[in-house]
N, C-alpha and C positions, 0 to 999 in steps of 0.2 A: 216697698215703700221708694219715694221719690224723692228728694231734696235738692233742691238749685243748687243750696250755698250748707256749712256748720259752722251757725254763730253763736254764741252763747250770748248775743244782746241783740235788743229789736233791730231786724233790721231791712230791708225796701229787697226782702225777698220770698221765694213761695215754696209750698210745701204739697205737696202731692199727696193725698195715701185714698188706696179706694175705700178703709173704711172707718166712718164718724166717729166709733170706739177712741179708736187707733185718738184720731186727732186729739180729742176733747181730755184726754185723761192728763197727758203732758202739760196742758196746756200751750200749747204750742199758736195759738191766737196771741202769745201775747211775745214770742221768741218772733213773729212771722209777721212781714204786714201780709201776705193773702196767705189763708189756707184752705185745699181749693179737694171735694171731697170726689171723689170720682176715680174712676178704671181711667189710668194712664193711655193704654188703647183710644180711648175716647177721649181727650184732652185738644182741647182747641191751645195750640200752641202760639198761636199769633194774640191768645186772649188771654192769657198766664202773663204772655213779655217780653221781652228781652231779656237774654242771663248773658255773663260773663261764663261762666258753668255750669253744664247741669249734669249728677250727681244719680248715677243709676245703682240704688245700692244694694242689691241679689232684691231684681225684682223682677230683670228681662228669663232667666230662668222658668216666671211663673205664667208665662204665656210661648204659644209659639213660634219655634224662628223666624217664620214670617210674620208673624206679630210684633217681636222684637228687632228687628230690623227697621219694619215700616215707623215703632215708634223711635227710634234710635236716628232716623232720618229723619222726623219728623221735628224733634227737640233739636237737630244738628241745625237743621234753620234757622231757630232764635238764640242762636247761643255761640260761642265763639268756641268753645273746647266743651269735649262730653269727660266724663270716667265712670266707666263699668268697675263694680264688684260682682264676679261672678262665681259661685263655683267650679272649677274645669273638672273633673273627675263625678265620677259618677255618684249621683248627690241626688237620689229618689228622697220625697218627703208629699206627706198628703193634706188633709186639714190638718191646720193644729187653733186651739181652741172652737173650736166650729167653723172656724173661716176656711171657706174655699178657693180664696183669694193665696193661702199658704199650699196649695198644690204647685210641685215642682209641674210645668206639664212638660216641657223640655231635660229630664235631666241625666246628659248626656255628652253634653257640655264638653268641650278639652278645648286645653289650648288651640292647636291647630283648626277647630274648630271656628272657634271667639274670631281670631287672624281671622280667616278666607270670607266670616261672616257679615262683619261692621266694615264700610271703609272706613280710612281716615285714621287709620291706629300706631302713635308711631312711637310708641312704648308699653312695654308692659313686664310685674313682677309679677310673677307668682309665688306663693308659699303655702305650707300644711296649717291646716284650723288643726289643731295636736286637738282640741278639745271634741271638735266632730269628725274630726280626721276625712277628714276631705281639703282637696287641694283647692284656692280660692283666687285667683285669678285679677288682676285690678289693673287695666288698659285706662290709656293719655288717649285721647284722640282730640283731631277736630278735623270735621269737613272741610274746612278751608285750605287751603296748599298754603297760605302765605302763615298760617300761624306754625307750624309743624318746627321752623325754624323754634321757636320759642320750646316747642315741647322738648325739641333737643339739647337745648341748654338747660331747662331744667332737669332731663334725665343726666346728663354730663355732672348736674350738685350734687342730685342723690347719689349719685355713684362713688362720690370723694369720700 
């Protein structure tokens, strides 16, 4: 799943998911101006439109590292900020409820691998998901150098 934002009210934002069933069940069309059912590796980002933030919420581990980097860079061209949430410890997972897209293609991400793979990461936070006994990394990035000062200011506020 990829969200271009998380809001509880209708907004001019997009939600992208590879399975139509997931999109129609929670009636996402009432929360987002645009709902796209597609494999994020093949999304035409210029058609999705400009975004302030693209959030990859447990998305990138479901594809090869090369595909993940290509998706990240493509999204980064149409947004100011990127947020990645990804398991950064061994997190094997196969199909879930018959959905092959749930398989973790890359199940050996580490904090170091994320930091070296994705350019523009300004800061990160890693914490343990006790329920699943896995480390989750959340990474805040921008492909635009001019936005790194903003990200550093956000980090300082979060650290207080």
